[in-house]
C-alpha positions as CSV (number, residue, x, y, z in Angstrom):
1,M,-0.1,-0.1,0.0
2,T,1.3,3.4,-1.0
3,E,0.1,6.0,1.7
4,D,0.8,9.1,-0.3
5,L,-1.6,8.1,-3.3
6,R,-5.0,9.4,-3.5
7,L,-7.6,7.5,-5.2
8,V,-10.6,9.3,-6.8
9,V,-13.3,7.0,-8.0
10,F,-16.2,8.2,-10.3
11,D,-19.6,6.8,-11.0
12,V,-20.5,7.0,-14.7
13,D,-24.1,7.3,-15.5
14,G,-25.6,10.6,-13.9
15,T,-22.0,11.6,-12.7
16,L,-19.8,11.7,-15.8
17,V,-22.3,11.0,-18.5
18,D,-25.9,12.2,-19.1
19,S,-27.4,8.9,-20.2
20,Q,-30.9,9.3,-19.0
21,N,-32.6,9.5,-22.6
22,H,-30.6,6.3,-23.4
23,I,-31.6,4.5,-20.4
24,H,-35.3,5.5,-20.8
25,A,-35.5,4.6,-24.3
26,A,-33.9,1.2,-23.7
27,M,-36.3,0.6,-20.6
28,S,-39.3,1.6,-22.9
29,H,-38.3,-0.9,-25.5
30,A,-37.5,-3.7,-22.9
31,F,-41.0,-3.3,-21.2
32,T,-43.0,-3.0,-24.5
33,S,-41.2,-6.1,-26.0
34,I,-42.5,-8.4,-23.5
35,G,-45.8,-6.7,-23.0
36,L,-45.4,-4.9,-19.6
37,H,-46.5,-1.4,-18.7
38,L,-43.5,1.0,-18.4
39,P,-42.9,2.5,-15.1
40,P,-42.9,6.3,-14.7
41,R,-39.6,8.0,-15.7
42,D,-38.7,9.2,-12.4
43,R,-39.0,5.4,-11.0
44,I,-36.7,4.3,-13.9
45,L,-34.1,7.1,-13.2
46,A,-34.1,6.2,-9.6
47,I,-32.6,2.7,-10.2
48,V,-29.8,4.0,-12.4
49,G,-26.5,2.7,-10.8
50,L,-27.7,-0.7,-9.9
51,S,-26.9,-3.8,-11.8
52,L,-29.6,-4.7,-14.3
53,P,-30.9,-7.8,-12.3
54,E,-31.3,-5.6,-9.1
55,A,-32.7,-2.7,-11.0
56,M,-35.5,-5.0,-12.6
57,A,-36.1,-6.6,-9.2
58,R,-36.9,-3.0,-7.9
59,L,-38.9,-1.9,-10.9
60,V,-41.1,-5.1,-11.2
61,P,-41.2,-6.7,-7.7
62,E,-44.6,-8.3,-8.5
63,H,-42.9,-10.4,-11.2
64,G,-40.8,-13.4,-10.8
65,P,-37.2,-14.2,-12.0
66,D,-38.1,-15.4,-15.3
67,T,-39.8,-12.2,-16.3
68,R,-37.1,-10.1,-14.7
69,A,-34.4,-12.0,-16.7
70,E,-36.4,-11.4,-20.0
71,L,-36.3,-7.5,-19.1
72,V,-32.5,-7.6,-18.5
73,E,-31.8,-9.4,-21.8
74,A,-34.3,-6.9,-23.8
75,Y,-32.7,-3.9,-22.2
76,K,-29.2,-5.1,-23.1
77,Q,-30.4,-5.7,-26.8
78,S,-32.0,-2.2,-27.0
79,F,-29.1,-0.4,-25.3
80,A,-26.5,-2.0,-27.7
81,T,-28.8,-0.9,-30.6
82,L,-28.9,2.8,-29.2
83,R,-25.1,2.8,-28.9
84,A,-25.0,3.0,-32.7
85,G,-26.8,6.2,-32.5
86,P,-26.0,9.6,-31.0
87,L,-23.6,9.6,-28.1
88,S,-24.8,10.3,-24.6
89,P,-23.1,13.6,-23.7
90,L,-20.7,14.2,-20.8
91,F,-21.9,16.7,-18.3
92,E,-20.4,20.1,-18.6
93,G,-16.9,20.4,-16.9
94,A,-16.4,16.7,-16.8
95,V,-13.4,16.6,-19.3
96,D,-11.6,19.5,-17.8
97,M,-11.9,18.1,-14.4
98,L,-10.7,14.6,-15.3
99,T,-7.8,16.1,-17.3
100,T,-6.7,18.4,-14.2
101,L,-7.0,15.4,-11.8
102,A,-5.1,13.0,-14.3
103,E,-2.1,15.3,-14.5
104,R,-1.5,15.2,-10.8
105,P,1.2,12.6,-10.0
106,D,-0.3,11.8,-6.6
107,V,-3.9,11.2,-7.8
108,L,-5.1,8.0,-9.5
109,L,-8.5,7.8,-11.2
110,G,-11.0,5.2,-11.4
111,V,-14.5,4.3,-12.1
112,A,-17.2,2.1,-10.4
113,T,-20.3,1.6,-12.5
114,G,-23.4,-0.6,-13.0
115,K,-22.7,-0.6,-16.7
116,S,-21.3,-3.7,-18.2
117,R,-17.6,-3.9,-19.3
118,R,-18.6,-3.5,-23.0
119,G,-20.9,-0.5,-22.2
120,L,-18.3,1.1,-20.3
121,R,-15.5,0.5,-22.9
122,H,-17.8,2.1,-25.6
123,I,-18.5,5.3,-23.7
124,L,-14.9,5.8,-22.4
125,D,-13.5,5.3,-26.0
126,A,-16.0,7.4,-27.7
127,H,-15.4,10.2,-25.4
128,G,-11.6,9.7,-25.5
129,L,-11.4,9.1,-21.7
130,A,-10.0,5.5,-21.4
131,G,-6.5,6.7,-20.7
132,H,-7.6,8.7,-17.6
133,F,-8.5,5.7,-15.4
134,V,-6.3,3.2,-13.9
135,T,-9.0,1.1,-12.4
136,A,-12.5,0.4,-13.8
137,Q,-14.9,-1.8,-11.9
138,V,-18.1,-3.0,-13.8
139,A,-21.3,-4.9,-13.1
140,D,-19.9,-7.9,-14.9
141,D,-17.4,-8.7,-12.0
142,H,-19.3,-7.6,-8.9
143,P,-22.4,-7.5,-6.8
144,S,-24.7,-4.6,-7.4
145,K,-24.0,-1.3,-5.6
146,P,-24.1,-0.5,-2.9
147,H,-22.2,-3.6,-2.1
148,P,-18.4,-2.4,-1.5
149,S,-16.9,-5.0,-3.8
150,M,-16.2,-2.6,-6.5
151,L,-14.2,-0.2,-4.3
152,H,-12.4,-2.9,-2.4
153,A,-11.0,-4.1,-5.9
154,A,-10.0,-0.5,-6.8
155,L,-8.0,-0.3,-3.7
156,A,-6.4,-3.6,-4.3
157,E,-5.6,-2.8,-7.9
158,T,-4.1,0.7,-7.1
159,G,-2.5,0.1,-3.6
160,A,-4.1,3.4,-2.4
161,P,-5.3,3.4,1.2
162,A,-9.0,3.8,1.8
163,A,-8.5,6.8,4.2
164,R,-7.2,8.8,1.1
165,A,-9.8,7.5,-1.4
166,V,-13.0,9.3,-2.4
167,M,-16.2,7.9,-4.2
168,I,-18.0,10.6,-6.2
169,G,-21.4,9.8,-7.5
170,D,-25.0,11.0,-8.0
171,T,-27.0,8.4,-6.2
172,S,-27.4,7.1,-2.7
173,Y,-26.2,3.7,-3.8
174,D,-22.8,5.4,-4.8
175,I,-22.6,7.1,-1.2
176,E,-23.7,4.0,0.6
177,M,-21.0,1.9,-1.3
178,G,-18.3,4.5,-0.6
179,R,-19.1,4.5,3.2
180,A,-19.0,0.7,3.3
181,A,-15.7,0.6,1.7
182,G,-14.3,3.2,4.1
183,F,-14.1,5.9,1.4
184,H,-14.8,9.6,1.8
185,T,-17.8,10.5,-0.4
186,I,-18.9,13.4,-2.6
187,G,-22.6,13.5,-3.8
188,V,-23.4,15.4,-7.0
189,T,-26.8,17.0,-7.6
190,W,-26.8,17.0,-11.5
191,G,-27.6,13.4,-11.6
192,Y,-30.6,11.1,-10.7
193,H,-30.9,11.3,-7.0
194,R,-31.9,14.6,-5.1
195,R,-29.6,16.3,-2.6
196,E,-31.7,15.1,0.2
197,A,-31.2,11.4,-0.6
198,L,-27.6,12.0,-1.0
199,E,-27.3,13.7,2.4
200,A,-29.5,11.0,4.0
201,A,-27.1,8.3,2.6
202,G,-24.4,10.0,4.6
203,A,-22.4,12.1,1.9
204,G,-19.6,13.8,3.3
205,Q,-20.0,16.8,0.9
206,V,-22.7,17.5,-1.9
207,I,-21.7,19.6,-4.8
208,A,-23.8,21.3,-7.6
209,D,-21.2,21.5,-10.4
210,F,-17.8,20.3,-11.6
211,A,-16.4,23.6,-10.6
212,A,-16.8,22.6,-7.0
213,L,-15.2,19.4,-7.1
214,L,-11.5,20.2,-6.8
215,P,-12.1,22.5,-3.7
216,A,-14.2,19.6,-2.2
217,L,-11.2,17.1,-2.8
218,E,-8.7,19.6,-1.2
219,R,-10.8,19.9,1.9
220,I,-10.8,16.0,2.2
221,W,-7.1,15.7,1.4
222,E,-6.2,18.6,3.8
223,A,-7.9,16.9,6.7
224,S,-6.7,13.4,6.0
């Protein structure tokens, strides 16, 4: 373990990438394709960040595992088709902030996402961001958030101590995962969960734009 390293881990959907239109469209196709009524948009966006099996379990708790598995596969097929179209945009300020952090020799960057490895690779390559991250944890390899497995793996891969690591995300699942792994946590309000939910989950700080991220990180590092 290298005590002077600082690890900063980002969620993807709702934190770096504004993917809500693609997610909603893929969910709409999935539900329609097997003859189920589509849940309201706010319920769909509330489960962003969870692995697909867990997300479907929360969206249709009244249906059994076979129906949920059908929804998962239909969603994957639809999302794969949507990837051939317009790209989900990055949130304003994301590129500049990632570049600034990546240039610091004492900072390592990572991602922890409910996306599949294929989905993450597509979005990072398309936006030219893959080279910024030294660790990338995906749903293929871990239990769903808020289980801390992704962050434990990120620590093991980088050698950074949890006491100097930060999880940044837009959902309560990100915050709960970070706290469970012993990370500092920063919630962002431009994604899918409200400030109140982030604070209730125990976010150490909550910010409203990327311009506020570096000062928030400096406050953590100065105190640790």
